[in-house]
C-alpha positions as CSV (number, residue, x, y, z in Angstrom):
1,X,26.0,28.6,-21.9
2,X,29.4,29.9,-23.0
3,X,32.0,27.6,-24.6
4,X,34.5,27.4,-21.8
5,X,31.6,26.5,-19.4
6,X,30.5,23.7,-21.7
7,X,34.0,22.3,-21.9
8,X,34.4,22.4,-18.1
9,X,31.2,20.6,-17.6
10,X,32.3,17.8,-20.0
11,X,35.6,17.5,-18.2
12,X,34.0,17.1,-14.8
13,X,31.3,14.7,-16.1
14,X,33.8,12.5,-17.9
15,X,36.7,12.4,-15.4
16,X,34.9,12.5,-12.1
17,X,35.0,8.8,-11.7
18,X,38.5,8.3,-13.3
19,X,40.5,10.3,-10.8
20,X,42.4,8.1,-8.4
21,X,41.6,10.6,-5.6
22,X,38.0,11.6,-6.2
23,X,36.6,8.2,-7.4
24,X,36.5,6.4,-4.1
25,X,35.1,9.6,-2.4
26,X,32.4,9.9,-4.9
27,X,31.5,6.2,-4.6
28,X,31.3,6.6,-0.8
29,X,29.0,9.6,-1.3
30,X,26.7,7.7,-3.6
31,X,26.7,4.7,-1.3
32,X,25.8,7.0,1.6
33,X,22.8,8.3,-0.3
34,X,21.8,4.8,-1.3
35,X,22.1,3.3,2.2
36,X,20.5,6.3,3.8
37,X,17.5,6.1,1.6
38,X,17.1,2.4,2.2
39,X,17.3,2.8,6.0
40,X,14.8,5.7,5.9
41,X,12.3,3.7,3.7
42,X,12.6,0.7,6.0
43,X,12.1,2.9,9.1
44,X,9.0,4.5,7.7
45,X,7.5,1.3,6.2
46,X,8.1,-0.8,9.3
47,X,7.2,1.9,11.8
48,X,3.9,2.8,10.1
49,X,3.2,-0.9,9.3
50,X,3.7,-1.9,13.0
51,X,1.5,0.9,14.2
52,X,-1.3,0.0,11.8
53,X,-1.0,-3.7,12.6
54,X,-1.1,-3.3,16.3
55,X,-3.9,-0.8,16.1
56,X,-6.0,-3.1,13.9
57,X,-5.5,-6.0,16.3
58,X,-6.8,-3.9,19.3
59,X,-9.7,-2.6,17.2
60,X,-10.6,-6.1,16.2
61,X,-11.4,-7.0,19.9
62,X,-13.1,-3.7,20.8
63,X,-14.1,-1.6,17.8
64,X,-13.0,2.0,17.5
65,X,-15.4,3.3,20.0
66,X,-17.5,1.5,22.7
67,X,-20.8,2.7,24.1
68,X,-21.7,1.5,27.6
69,X,-23.8,2.3,30.6
70,X,-22.3,4.7,33.1
71,X,-21.2,2.5,36.1
72,X,-18.3,2.0,38.4
73,X,-17.2,-1.2,36.7
74,X,-13.7,-1.1,35.4
75,X,-13.4,-4.7,34.3
76,X,-13.9,-6.2,30.9
77,X,-17.1,-7.8,32.0
78,X,-20.6,-6.5,31.1
79,X,-22.5,-5.9,34.3
80,X,-25.3,-3.5,33.5
81,X,-27.3,-4.3,30.4
82,X,-28.3,-1.8,27.7
83,X,-31.4,-2.1,25.5
84,X,-30.4,-2.4,21.9
85,X,-33.5,-0.5,20.8
86,X,-31.6,2.7,20.2
87,X,-31.8,5.3,17.5
88,X,-28.1,4.7,16.6
89,X,-28.6,1.0,16.1
90,X,-28.2,-0.8,13.7
91,X,-27.1,2.3,11.8
92,X,-25.6,5.5,13.3
93,X,-27.2,7.9,10.9
94,X,-26.7,11.0,13.0
95,X,-22.9,10.8,12.8
96,X,-21.0,10.7,9.5
97,X,-18.1,8.3,9.1
98,X,-19.5,5.5,11.1
99,X,-19.1,2.2,9.2
100,X,-20.7,-0.3,11.5
101,X,-22.4,-0.8,14.9
102,X,-22.6,-4.2,16.6
103,X,-23.8,-5.5,19.9
104,X,-21.7,-7.6,22.3
105,X,-21.7,-8.8,25.9
106,X,-18.8,-10.2,27.9
107,X,-18.6,-12.4,31.0
108,X,-15.6,-13.8,32.9
109,X,-15.6,-17.5,33.4
110,X,-13.4,-20.5,33.9
111,X,-12.7,-23.1,31.2
112,X,-12.6,-26.5,32.9
113,X,-11.1,-29.8,31.7
114,X,-10.5,-33.1,33.4
115,X,-7.0,-32.1,34.2
116,X,-6.7,-28.3,34.0
117,X,-8.6,-25.0,34.1
118,X,-8.0,-21.5,32.7
119,X,-9.8,-18.2,33.2
120,X,-11.1,-16.4,30.1
121,X,-13.6,-13.8,29.0
122,X,-16.5,-15.2,27.0
123,X,-17.4,-12.6,24.4
124,X,-21.0,-13.0,23.2
125,X,-21.8,-11.7,19.7
126,X,-24.8,-11.7,17.5
127,X,-25.5,-12.0,13.7
128,X,-24.4,-8.4,13.2
129,X,-20.8,-9.1,14.3
130,X,-18.1,-7.8,12.0
131,X,-15.8,-10.8,11.3
132,X,-13.5,-8.9,9.0
133,X,-10.5,-8.9,11.3
134,X,-11.0,-12.4,12.7
135,X,-11.3,-13.8,9.2
136,X,-7.6,-12.7,8.8
137,X,-6.7,-14.2,12.2
138,X,-8.3,-17.6,11.5
139,X,-5.7,-20.3,11.3
140,X,-7.8,-23.4,11.6
141,X,-11.5,-24.3,11.1
142,X,-14.2,-21.7,10.4
143,X,-15.9,-18.8,11.9
144,X,-18.9,-19.5,14.1
145,X,-22.5,-19.1,12.8
146,X,-25.1,-17.8,15.2
147,X,-28.3,-18.2,13.1
148,X,-29.4,-20.9,15.6
149,X,-30.6,-19.3,18.8
150,X,-28.7,-21.6,21.2
151,X,-25.7,-22.3,19.1
152,X,-22.8,-23.7,21.2
153,X,-20.1,-22.9,18.6
154,X,-17.1,-20.8,19.8
155,X,-13.9,-19.3,18.3
156,X,-11.0,-19.9,20.6
157,X,-7.4,-18.5,20.4
158,X,-4.5,-20.7,19.6
159,X,-2.9,-19.6,22.9
160,X,-5.8,-21.0,25.0
161,X,-6.1,-24.1,22.8
162,X,-2.5,-25.0,23.3
163,X,-2.6,-24.3,27.1
164,X,-5.6,-26.6,27.6
165,X,-4.7,-29.2,24.9
166,X,-7.8,-28.4,22.8
167,X,-8.2,-29.3,19.1
168,X,-10.8,-28.4,16.5
169,X,-14.3,-29.8,17.2
170,X,-13.4,-30.5,20.8
171,X,-16.0,-29.7,23.4
172,X,-15.6,-28.3,26.9
173,X,-17.4,-26.7,29.8
174,X,-17.1,-23.1,30.9
175,X,-18.1,-22.2,34.4
176,X,-19.6,-18.8,35.4
177,X,-19.8,-17.9,39.1
178,X,-22.9,-16.2,40.5
179,X,-23.0,-13.2,42.8
180,X,-24.2,-15.3,45.6
181,X,-21.3,-17.8,46.4
182,X,-23.8,-20.2,48.1
183,X,-25.6,-20.8,44.8
184,X,-24.4,-23.2,42.2
185,X,-22.5,-21.7,39.2
186,X,-23.8,-21.6,35.7
187,X,-22.3,-24.1,33.2
188,X,-22.0,-23.6,29.5
189,X,-21.1,-26.2,27.0
190,X,-18.9,-25.0,24.1
191,X,-17.8,-26.6,20.8
192,X,-14.7,-25.4,19.1
193,X,-15.3,-24.7,15.4
194,X,-12.4,-22.3,14.8
195,X,-9.0,-21.4,16.2
196,X,-7.5,-17.9,15.7
197,X,-4.2,-16.2,16.4
198,X,-4.1,-12.5,16.2
199,X,-0.5,-12.3,17.4
200,X,-1.6,-10.1,20.2
201,X,-1.0,-12.5,23.1
202,X,-2.3,-10.2,25.8
203,X,-5.8,-10.3,24.1
204,X,-5.6,-13.8,22.7
205,X,-5.2,-15.3,26.2
206,X,-8.3,-13.4,27.4
207,X,-11.1,-13.8,24.8
208,X,-13.1,-16.6,23.2
209,X,-16.1,-15.7,21.0
210,X,-19.5,-17.3,21.2
211,X,-23.2,-16.7,21.1
212,X,-24.5,-13.6,23.0
213,X,-27.7,-15.6,23.7
214,X,-25.9,-17.6,26.4
215,X,-24.8,-14.5,28.3
216,X,-28.3,-13.1,28.1
217,X,-29.6,-16.4,29.6
218,X,-26.9,-16.6,32.3
219,X,-27.4,-12.9,33.3
220,X,-31.2,-13.3,33.0
221,X,-31.4,-10.5,30.6
222,X,-34.2,-9.9,28.0
223,X,-33.6,-10.7,24.4
224,X,-33.1,-7.0,23.6
225,X,-30.6,-6.4,26.3
226,X,-26.8,-6.4,25.5
227,X,-23.6,-5.5,27.3
228,X,-22.4,-2.7,25.1
229,X,-22.1,-1.4,21.5
230,X,-19.0,-1.5,19.4
231,X,-18.7,1.2,16.8
232,X,-16.4,1.0,13.7
233,X,-15.3,4.0,11.8
234,X,-14.3,4.6,8.2
235,X,-11.3,6.7,9.1
236,X,-9.2,5.9,12.1
237,X,-7.5,9.3,12.0
238,X,-10.9,10.9,13.0
239,X,-11.4,8.7,16.1
240,X,-11.0,11.5,18.6
241,X,-13.4,13.8,16.8
242,X,-16.0,11.0,16.1
243,X,-15.7,9.9,19.7
244,X,-16.9,13.3,20.8
245,X,-19.7,13.4,18.2
246,X,-20.9,9.9,19.2
247,X,-21.0,10.9,22.8
248,X,-23.0,14.0,22.0
249,X,-25.5,11.9,19.9
250,X,-26.2,9.2,22.5
251,X,-28.4,9.3,25.6
252,X,-27.0,11.0,28.8
253,X,-27.0,7.7,30.6
254,X,-24.5,6.3,28.2
255,X,-20.7,6.7,28.2
256,X,-18.4,6.4,25.2
257,X,-14.7,5.4,25.2
258,X,-12.3,5.3,22.3
259,X,-10.0,2.4,21.9
260,X,-7.1,4.8,22.4
261,X,-8.5,5.7,25.9
262,X,-9.1,2.1,26.7
263,X,-5.6,0.9,25.8
264,X,-3.7,4.2,26.4
265,X,-0.5,2.5,27.3
266,X,-0.3,0.5,24.0
267,X,-1.1,3.6,21.9
268,X,1.4,5.7,23.8
269,X,4.0,3.1,23.1
270,X,3.3,3.0,19.4
271,X,3.5,6.8,19.3
272,X,7.2,6.5,20.1
273,X,7.7,5.0,16.7
274,X,7.0,8.4,15.1
275,X,9.9,9.9,17.1
276,X,12.2,7.1,16.1
277,X,11.3,7.5,12.4
278,X,12.0,11.3,12.5
279,X,15.3,10.7,14.3
280,X,16.4,8.1,11.8
281,X,15.5,10.3,8.9
282,X,17.4,13.2,10.3
283,X,20.5,11.2,11.0
284,X,20.5,9.5,7.6
285,X,20.1,12.8,5.7
286,X,22.8,14.4,7.8
287,X,25.2,11.5,7.1
288,X,24.4,11.5,3.4
289,X,24.8,15.3,3.3
290,X,28.2,15.3,5.0
291,X,29.5,12.6,2.6
292,X,28.2,14.6,-0.4
293,X,29.9,17.8,1.0
294,X,33.1,15.8,1.3
295,X,32.8,14.6,-2.3
296,X,32.1,18.1,-3.6
297,X,35.1,19.6,-1.7
298,X,37.4,16.9,-3.2
299,X,36.0,17.7,-6.7
300,X,36.6,21.4,-6.2
301,X,40.2,20.9,-4.9
302,X,41.0,18.6,-7.7
303,X,39.9,21.1,-10.3
304,X,41.3,24.2,-8.8
305,X,43.3,25.0,-11.9
306,X,40.3,24.6,-14.1
307,X,38.4,27.0,-11.9
308,X,41.2,29.5,-12.2
309,X,41.2,29.2,-16.0
310,X,37.4,29.6,-16.2
311,X,37.6,32.8,-14.1
312,X,40.5,34.1,-16.2
313,X,38.3,33.5,-19.3
314,X,35.5,35.6,-17.7
315,X,33.2,33.1,-16.0
316,X,31.6,34.4,-12.9
317,X,31.5,32.6,-9.5
318,X,27.9,31.6,-9.6
319,X,28.2,29.9,-13.1
320,X,31.1,27.9,-11.9
321,X,29.3,27.0,-8.6
322,X,26.3,25.8,-10.6
323,X,28.6,23.6,-12.7
324,X,29.7,21.7,-9.6
325,X,26.3,21.7,-8.0
326,X,24.7,20.2,-11.1
327,X,27.2,17.4,-11.1
328,X,26.8,16.8,-7.3
329,X,23.0,16.7,-7.9
330,X,23.6,14.0,-10.5
331,X,25.5,12.0,-7.9
332,X,22.6,12.4,-5.5
333,X,20.1,11.3,-8.1
334,X,22.3,8.3,-8.8
335,X,22.3,7.4,-5.1
336,X,18.5,7.8,-4.9
337,X,18.0,5.6,-7.9
338,X,19.9,2.7,-6.3
339,X,18.3,3.4,-2.9
340,X,14.8,3.2,-4.3
341,X,15.6,0.1,-6.3
342,X,17.2,-1.9,-3.4
343,X,14.8,-0.4,-0.8
344,X,11.6,-1.3,-2.6
345,X,13.0,-4.8,-3.4
346,X,13.6,-5.4,0.4
347,X,10.2,-4.0,1.4
348,X,8.3,-6.1,-1.2
349,X,10.3,-9.2,-0.2
350,X,9.3,-8.7,3.4
351,X,5.7,-8.0,2.5
352,X,5.2,-11.1,0.5
353,X,7.9,-13.5,1.7
354,X,7.9,-12.6,5.5
355,X,11.7,-12.8,5.7
356,X,12.2,-11.2,9.1
357,X,10.1,-12.7,12.0
358,X,9.4,-10.9,15.3
359,X,8.6,-12.1,18.8
360,X,4.8,-11.7,19.2
361,X,5.2,-11.5,23.0
362,X,7.2,-8.3,22.6
363,X,6.0,-6.7,19.3
364,X,2.4,-8.2,19.1
365,X,3.1,-9.4,15.6
366,X,4.8,-12.5,14.2
367,X,6.7,-10.8,11.4
368,X,7.8,-7.2,10.6
369,X,4.8,-5.6,8.8
370,X,5.6,-3.1,6.1
371,X,3.5,-0.2,4.8
372,X,4.3,0.7,1.2
373,X,3.0,4.0,-0.2
374,X,4.4,5.8,-3.2
375,X,3.3,9.0,-1.6
376,X,5.8,8.9,1.3
377,X,8.5,7.4,-1.0
378,X,8.1,10.4,-3.4
379,X,8.3,12.9,-0.5
380,X,11.3,11.1,0.9
381,X,13.1,11.3,-2.4
382,X,12.3,15.0,-3.0
383,X,13.1,15.9,0.5
384,X,16.5,14.2,0.4
385,X,17.4,15.8,-2.9
386,X,16.5,19.3,-1.8
387,X,18.1,19.1,1.7
388,X,21.3,17.6,0.3
389,X,21.4,20.2,-2.4
390,X,21.0,23.0,0.1
391,X,23.8,21.5,2.2
392,X,26.1,21.6,-0.8
393,X,25.6,25.4,-1.3
394,X,27.9,26.1,1.6
395,X,31.0,24.2,0.5
396,X,30.5,25.5,-3.1
397,X,31.0,29.0,-1.7
398,X,34.7,28.2,-1.5
399,X,34.9,28.7,-5.3
400,X,34.3,32.4,-4.8
401,X,37.5,32.6,-2.7
402,X,39.8,31.0,-5.4
403,X,42.1,33.5,-7.1
404,X,42.6,32.9,-10.8
405,X,46.4,33.5,-10.7
406,X,47.0,31.3,-7.7
407,X,44.7,28.6,-9.0
408,X,46.4,28.4,-12.4
409,X,49.7,28.0,-10.6
410,X,48.2,25.4,-8.2
411,X,49.6,21.9,-8.4
């Protein structure tokens, strides 16, 4: 680097913030980068976090993939039983990536009290049931234990408990109608041992979980007959591929359905979050870039005489452009530093302190969930730096149009 170039760099670096004209413009540019990065980080973290949280809630009630008999039944109630003596149960060895397979059966009934009643789906499960998700949803009591064949314990949602005035250890009757309306219905005594709240009210108001043996008895099924199989995968991103593989590795009389197909409206809704994230990122980078372009133009105009002197001393256009681009890049990095610092502070505060609540009836979650990954944060920083730098190449071209003689006379 030649001597005059070194002197010019020192001048820009030391006086950039002292000029009464450029100082506020530079501060605005740095602030735009900082605010833009914070908004982008929040958009990605909350968007992905909300998608994962809603997805996990739906999976908790259905598994990633369900295996059922082919029938014309479109309700949530198990009508035609399946023998659980299958090659893929209890371990689905023919398909890689399957984490767990469990048997369940569902039946619609009416919860009856002395003063009220409420329709609900009794979901019968066995000892192989994966309680991972409901362990997180549990707000009171404990999870049911079904080692006893005729266990009456049930896990009920907070929504149903509040509507019917139930508390922990309360007992109630659930009534199941028979196909023949002239016959007396079946009655099932239930004892509440746990209350859960998934935050997904559409599902909470439908399901209570109990022993599958009761559904087998009411439907007059054999002990090896169940309603359907729920399959859990190791990697959600492979759900479509694994759905096809599982279908191909089950008997022809069975049908498979992914949770995405079963609740397509919900998953189509959360896909919109991706478009929102991309839109926000694009807008924020554009705003930050425009502010940095403005700051660079002001720096160039303020130092027109210096540019003229450097050209008169023999410096070429590209070396002078690099001088301004390096300093502009420093300002971008400064904005990224503060953006990361403040953005991560906000995300971690929300993750652990739950500062911003949401309406569960609208968003299916009680607070804004955040997904923090240093992978997307790194990509976001590098992408912002590169795109803003590329945007600055255009205004820096104005330096090539500056005449040394006119620039030295410029005041």
